[in-house]
C-alpha positions as CSV (number, residue, x, y, z in Angstrom):
1,X,121.2,-19.4,109.0
2,X,119.1,-17.2,111.2
3,X,119.6,-17.6,114.8
4,X,116.0,-16.5,114.8
5,X,115.3,-20.2,113.6
6,X,112.6,-22.2,115.6
7,X,113.0,-25.5,116.3
8,X,109.9,-27.8,117.5
9,X,110.4,-31.1,119.5
10,X,107.4,-33.6,120.1
11,X,108.2,-34.8,123.8
12,X,106.4,-35.7,127.1
13,X,109.1,-36.4,129.0
14,X,110.1,-33.5,131.3
15,X,113.6,-34.8,131.3
16,X,114.3,-34.8,127.8
17,X,113.0,-31.1,127.6
18,X,115.5,-30.1,130.2
19,X,118.2,-31.6,128.4
20,X,117.3,-30.3,125.1
21,X,117.2,-26.6,126.4
22,X,120.4,-27.0,128.3
23,X,121.9,-28.4,125.1
24,X,121.0,-26.0,122.6
25,X,122.1,-23.3,125.6
26,X,119.8,-21.0,123.9
27,X,121.3,-20.8,120.2
28,X,117.5,-21.2,119.1
29,X,114.2,-20.9,120.8
30,X,112.3,-24.4,121.0
31,X,108.8,-24.7,120.6
32,X,107.5,-28.1,123.1
33,X,104.8,-29.8,121.7
34,X,102.7,-33.0,123.3
35,X,102.6,-36.1,121.4
36,X,99.0,-35.9,122.0
37,X,98.6,-32.3,119.8
38,X,100.4,-33.1,116.7
39,X,98.1,-30.8,114.4
40,X,99.9,-28.1,116.5
41,X,103.2,-29.0,115.2
42,X,101.7,-28.8,111.6
43,X,100.1,-24.8,112.6
44,X,103.7,-24.0,114.3
45,X,105.6,-24.9,110.8
46,X,103.1,-22.8,108.9
47,X,103.6,-19.7,111.2
48,X,106.9,-20.0,112.3
49,X,108.3,-21.6,108.9
50,X,110.2,-23.7,111.2
51,X,112.3,-26.6,109.4
52,X,113.5,-28.6,112.2
53,X,111.8,-30.9,114.3
54,X,112.7,-33.5,117.1
55,X,110.7,-36.5,117.8
56,X,111.4,-37.8,121.4
57,X,110.8,-42.0,121.9
58,X,108.9,-43.2,124.8
59,X,111.2,-45.9,126.0
60,X,108.1,-48.4,127.0
61,X,106.2,-47.0,123.2
62,X,109.0,-46.7,121.1
63,X,106.7,-47.5,118.2
64,X,104.5,-43.9,118.7
65,X,107.6,-42.2,118.0
66,X,108.3,-44.1,114.8
67,X,104.5,-43.6,113.8
68,X,104.9,-39.7,114.4
69,X,108.1,-39.5,112.7
70,X,106.4,-41.2,109.2
71,X,103.5,-39.1,109.6
72,X,105.1,-35.7,109.8
73,X,107.6,-36.6,106.7
74,X,104.4,-37.8,104.8
75,X,102.7,-35.1,105.7
76,X,105.7,-32.2,104.4
77,X,108.4,-33.3,102.1
78,X,111.9,-31.9,103.0
79,X,111.3,-30.9,106.7
80,X,114.6,-32.3,109.0
81,X,113.0,-35.0,111.4
82,X,115.5,-36.3,114.0
83,X,114.4,-38.7,116.6
84,X,115.6,-38.3,120.0
85,X,116.3,-41.3,122.6
86,X,117.7,-41.7,126.1
87,X,120.3,-44.7,125.4
88,X,121.9,-46.0,122.5
89,X,119.7,-48.5,120.4
90,X,120.8,-49.8,117.1
91,X,117.5,-51.2,116.3
92,X,115.5,-48.4,117.1
93,X,117.9,-46.0,115.0
94,X,117.2,-48.2,111.8
95,X,113.5,-48.3,112.3
96,X,113.4,-44.3,112.6
97,X,115.6,-43.6,109.4
98,X,112.9,-46.3,107.7
99,X,110.4,-43.7,109.1
100,X,111.7,-40.8,107.6
101,X,114.2,-39.3,110.4
102,X,117.2,-37.9,108.9
103,X,119.4,-38.5,112.3
104,X,118.8,-40.0,115.9
105,X,120.2,-37.6,118.8
106,X,120.9,-39.6,122.0
107,X,120.5,-37.6,125.7
108,X,123.9,-38.2,126.4
109,X,125.6,-37.0,123.6
110,X,128.2,-33.9,123.7
111,X,126.0,-30.5,123.6
112,X,128.7,-29.0,121.0
113,X,128.2,-31.7,118.7
114,X,124.6,-31.4,119.1
115,X,124.6,-28.0,118.3
116,X,126.6,-28.7,114.9
117,X,124.4,-31.1,113.8
118,X,121.4,-28.8,114.2
119,X,123.0,-26.1,112.5
120,X,124.1,-28.7,109.2
121,X,120.3,-29.1,109.2
122,X,119.4,-26.2,109.1
123,X,122.0,-25.0,106.5
124,X,121.1,-28.1,104.3
125,X,117.2,-27.9,104.2
126,X,115.3,-25.3,101.9
127,X,113.8,-22.4,103.4
128,X,110.8,-22.7,100.7
129,X,109.9,-26.1,101.8
130,X,108.7,-24.9,105.0
131,X,107.5,-21.3,104.2
132,X,106.0,-22.3,101.0
133,X,103.3,-24.5,102.7
134,X,103.6,-27.1,99.9
135,X,102.9,-30.7,101.6
136,X,104.6,-33.7,100.5
137,X,101.5,-35.1,99.6
138,X,101.4,-32.7,96.6
139,X,97.9,-33.3,94.3
140,X,96.4,-35.1,97.7
141,X,93.1,-33.7,98.7
142,X,91.2,-34.2,101.8
143,X,87.3,-32.6,101.7
144,X,85.6,-32.2,104.8
145,X,82.3,-32.6,105.2
146,X,79.7,-31.6,107.9
147,X,76.2,-30.1,108.8
148,X,75.1,-27.0,110.9
149,X,73.0,-29.1,112.7
150,X,72.7,-33.0,113.3
151,X,69.3,-33.1,111.5
152,X,71.3,-31.9,108.1
153,X,71.6,-35.0,106.6
154,X,75.5,-34.2,105.5
155,X,75.9,-38.2,105.5
156,X,73.9,-38.4,101.9
157,X,75.6,-35.1,100.5
158,X,78.8,-36.8,100.9
159,X,78.0,-40.1,99.9
160,X,76.7,-38.9,96.5
161,X,80.0,-36.2,96.3
162,X,82.1,-39.3,96.6
163,X,80.4,-41.2,93.8
164,X,79.9,-37.7,91.6
165,X,83.9,-37.2,92.5
166,X,84.2,-41.3,91.0
167,X,82.0,-40.0,88.1
168,X,84.1,-37.0,87.1
169,X,87.5,-38.3,88.1
170,X,87.6,-42.2,87.4
171,X,91.4,-41.8,87.4
172,X,91.8,-40.7,90.9
173,X,91.7,-43.0,93.8
174,X,88.9,-41.9,96.2
175,X,88.4,-43.0,99.9
176,X,84.6,-42.0,101.0
177,X,85.0,-42.4,105.0
178,X,81.7,-41.9,107.1
179,X,82.3,-41.0,110.9
180,X,78.3,-41.8,111.5
181,X,78.9,-45.5,110.1
182,X,76.8,-48.2,111.5
183,X,77.9,-51.9,111.8
184,X,75.7,-52.7,108.6
185,X,76.3,-49.5,106.4
186,X,78.9,-47.2,105.9
187,X,77.0,-44.0,104.6
188,X,73.5,-45.6,104.0
189,X,75.2,-48.5,101.7
190,X,75.7,-52.2,102.4
191,X,79.1,-52.5,103.7
192,X,80.9,-55.8,103.9
193,X,84.3,-54.6,105.0
194,X,86.3,-56.1,108.0
195,X,88.2,-52.9,108.6
196,X,87.5,-49.7,110.0
197,X,88.8,-46.3,110.9
198,X,88.6,-47.8,114.7
199,X,90.5,-51.2,114.1
200,X,93.3,-49.1,112.4
201,X,93.9,-47.2,115.0
202,X,94.0,-50.3,117.5
203,X,96.7,-51.8,115.0
204,X,98.5,-49.1,113.5
205,X,101.0,-51.1,112.4
206,X,98.8,-53.1,109.9
207,X,97.8,-49.7,107.5
208,X,99.9,-49.8,104.5
209,X,99.0,-50.0,100.7
210,X,98.8,-54.0,100.7
211,X,96.6,-54.3,103.7
212,X,94.4,-51.4,101.7
213,X,94.3,-53.2,98.4
214,X,93.5,-56.3,100.0
215,X,91.1,-56.0,103.0
216,X,89.3,-53.0,101.9
217,X,87.3,-53.7,99.0
218,X,86.6,-51.1,96.2
219,X,82.7,-50.2,95.9
220,X,83.3,-49.1,92.6
221,X,86.6,-48.7,90.7
222,X,89.0,-46.7,92.3
223,X,86.3,-45.8,95.0
224,X,86.4,-47.2,98.5
225,X,84.4,-46.8,101.3
226,X,85.3,-46.8,105.2
227,X,83.5,-46.9,108.3
228,X,85.0,-44.1,110.6
229,X,82.6,-44.0,113.5
230,X,84.7,-44.0,116.8
231,X,84.1,-45.3,120.2
232,X,83.9,-42.6,122.9
233,X,87.6,-44.1,124.2
234,X,88.8,-43.3,120.9
235,X,87.5,-40.1,120.7
236,X,89.7,-38.3,124.2
237,X,92.4,-36.2,123.8
238,X,94.9,-39.2,123.9
239,X,93.6,-40.7,120.7
240,X,94.8,-37.4,118.6
241,X,97.6,-37.9,117.8
242,X,96.7,-41.4,116.4
243,X,94.0,-40.3,114.3
244,X,96.4,-37.5,112.9
245,X,99.1,-40.1,112.1
246,X,96.2,-43.0,110.3
247,X,94.8,-39.9,107.8
248,X,98.4,-38.9,107.4
249,X,98.8,-42.4,106.1
250,X,95.7,-42.9,104.5
251,X,96.6,-39.5,102.4
252,X,99.6,-41.6,100.6
253,X,97.7,-43.9,99.4
254,X,94.4,-42.1,97.9
255,X,94.4,-39.2,95.7
256,X,90.9,-37.9,97.1
257,X,89.7,-38.3,100.8
258,X,85.9,-37.0,101.4
259,X,85.1,-37.5,104.9
260,X,81.3,-37.1,106.6
261,X,81.9,-35.4,109.9
262,X,79.1,-35.9,112.2
263,X,78.4,-32.4,113.9
264,X,78.4,-34.4,117.3
265,X,82.1,-34.8,117.1
266,X,83.1,-32.1,114.7
267,X,85.6,-30.4,117.5
268,X,87.5,-33.4,118.0
269,X,87.7,-33.9,113.9
270,X,88.5,-30.7,113.1
271,X,91.1,-30.2,115.9
272,X,92.9,-33.4,114.7
273,X,93.4,-33.4,111.2
274,X,91.8,-30.1,110.1
275,X,95.2,-28.7,108.8
276,X,95.4,-31.5,106.2
277,X,91.7,-30.4,104.5
278,X,92.2,-28.7,101.2
279,X,88.1,-28.4,101.2
280,X,85.4,-27.8,104.0
281,X,82.1,-28.3,102.5
282,X,79.3,-27.1,104.9
283,X,75.7,-28.2,104.6
284,X,72.9,-26.0,105.8
285,X,68.8,-25.9,105.6
286,X,67.6,-22.8,104.9
287,X,67.0,-21.9,108.3
288,X,68.4,-19.0,109.9
289,X,69.2,-20.8,113.4
290,X,70.9,-22.8,111.3
291,X,72.7,-20.0,109.2
292,X,74.1,-18.7,112.8
293,X,75.5,-22.0,114.4
294,X,77.4,-22.7,111.0
295,X,79.1,-19.7,111.7
296,X,79.9,-20.0,115.1
297,X,81.4,-23.4,114.4
298,X,83.4,-21.8,111.4
299,X,84.8,-19.1,113.8
300,X,85.9,-21.6,116.5
301,X,87.6,-23.8,113.6
302,X,89.3,-21.0,112.4
303,X,92.6,-21.5,114.2
304,X,92.5,-25.3,113.1
305,X,92.9,-25.0,109.8
306,X,95.1,-23.3,106.9
307,X,94.4,-20.1,105.6
308,X,93.9,-21.5,102.3
309,X,91.5,-24.3,103.1
310,X,88.5,-23.2,101.0
311,X,85.4,-23.4,103.2
312,X,82.2,-23.5,101.4
313,X,78.7,-23.9,102.0
314,X,75.6,-26.0,100.7
315,X,71.6,-25.4,101.2
316,X,70.1,-28.7,101.0
317,X,66.2,-29.3,101.2
318,X,65.8,-25.4,99.4
319,X,62.5,-24.3,98.1
320,X,63.2,-21.1,96.0
321,X,59.8,-19.8,97.4
322,X,60.8,-19.9,100.6
323,X,62.9,-17.3,103.1
324,X,65.6,-16.4,104.1
325,X,67.3,-15.7,100.3
326,X,70.4,-17.5,99.4
327,X,72.3,-14.2,99.2
328,X,71.2,-13.6,103.2
329,X,72.4,-17.1,103.8
330,X,75.5,-16.6,102.1
331,X,76.1,-13.3,104.1
332,X,75.1,-14.6,107.7
333,X,77.4,-18.0,107.3
334,X,80.2,-15.9,105.8
335,X,81.8,-18.2,103.3
336,X,80.8,-18.9,99.5
337,X,77.5,-20.2,98.8
338,X,78.4,-22.7,95.8
339,X,74.4,-24.6,95.0
340,X,71.6,-25.8,96.6
341,X,69.9,-29.2,96.5
342,X,66.1,-29.9,96.4
343,X,64.4,-31.8,98.9
344,X,63.3,-34.5,96.6
345,X,62.3,-37.2,99.5
346,X,60.7,-39.5,97.2
347,X,64.3,-40.2,95.4
348,X,66.4,-40.0,98.8
349,X,64.2,-42.6,100.8
350,X,64.5,-44.8,97.9
351,X,68.4,-44.4,97.6
352,X,68.6,-44.6,101.5
353,X,66.3,-47.9,102.2
354,X,67.2,-49.9,99.4
355,X,71.2,-49.0,100.2
356,X,71.7,-48.1,96.6
357,X,73.5,-45.0,95.1
358,X,71.7,-42.6,93.2
359,X,72.7,-43.4,90.1
360,X,71.2,-47.2,90.4
361,X,68.0,-46.2,91.1
362,X,65.5,-47.5,88.0
363,X,64.9,-43.6,87.3
364,X,67.0,-40.5,87.2
365,X,66.6,-38.5,90.2
366,X,65.9,-34.5,90.3
367,X,68.4,-34.8,93.4
368,X,71.6,-36.3,91.3
369,X,70.4,-33.9,88.3
370,X,70.8,-31.0,90.6
371,X,74.2,-32.7,92.4
372,X,75.9,-33.5,88.9
373,X,75.1,-29.6,87.9
374,X,76.3,-28.0,91.4
375,X,79.7,-29.9,91.1
376,X,80.1,-29.0,87.2
377,X,79.3,-25.4,88.1
378,X,82.0,-25.7,91.0
379,X,84.5,-25.0,87.8
380,X,86.5,-28.0,88.2
381,X,89.6,-27.8,85.9
382,X,92.8,-29.8,86.0
383,X,96.0,-29.1,86.7
384,X,99.6,-30.2,87.3
385,X,99.0,-29.5,91.3
386,X,95.9,-32.1,91.3
387,X,93.0,-32.9,89.7
388,X,89.9,-31.2,90.3
389,X,91.2,-27.9,91.7
390,X,88.3,-25.3,91.6
391,X,87.9,-21.9,90.8
392,X,85.7,-19.7,93.6
393,X,82.6,-18.2,92.2
394,X,79.8,-16.9,94.0
395,X,77.0,-18.5,92.1
396,X,74.2,-17.8,94.2
397,X,72.6,-14.9,91.8
398,X,72.3,-18.5,89.1
399,X,70.9,-20.5,92.5
């Protein structure tokens, strides 16, 4: 056990922070994280290989600590997570254990006893669990889809990505989440679901598999849609942790979550859940200004995404007679180009205005054909680590 081991503590209470530093007596450095910045916990685990996390409970809102514990243990299997509380409370102890905590430290405990218990956890927690970057979700996958500009219809792209994946992987449980949803429509589809992401954030205790099965109807076999538009109040820094927790819970219930991220709120979403993402798809039009904006966005998000998150670019409304070339766009944006889609305005309008997916239209569209070709050329292959693992290929020469 190395004395250089870094411990992480999620705590807003200055008193608990002070007690912990005094109790550990310099044996291990501690990184303190506010409960509103849970994505930083994941970044610390990735960067330092930390295996031990403490979560302090607020006596006035103990349930929040329980949700944080559950999210952390769901996200990464094998981490030693313990709860911290000011007073002995048998009910909280039991609930924290059910949430995934390995132990509960009470602030009045003897310092030597706490140090011994910490040392024990570090000895029995495998190093490779924390440093190997293997999430508890295993084969789970989150794909973030966004546009380089609000004028880019990434919403339509994400909708068709969900349906095409559902066709290619019929046994996979897929959730498509739309952050630009309206009261009547999730994506461009008629949606009658009463459950929204906003309601899940307001009532986190209701989010479980039974609720998903009963309240979130399947739009197609193994495909569910969720309205993800949040009120301005829900986009504040103090709700960052709530979104992180909710997405962590959803990850345990689905094989693939596809999120259409409105460019207007992309910074908030990437900051909150970017570390969950296995893929980021940036949709751009063949416009130089958009290419430069896409690169600026990607650079600003770098610290909020893991190094192995695969970032790819799709060119929408493409005309091979136009300029700039696909190769020039790829170089300007700085990530791999994976394919292009035609404007095909007639088919798009018909699908959008009818509230129907493309494959239910009377005639097969050029857009849909290109979309399926794009994903097939995306070199999809099965693997033991998850369906739809994609080999990186530069395709612009063939596009």
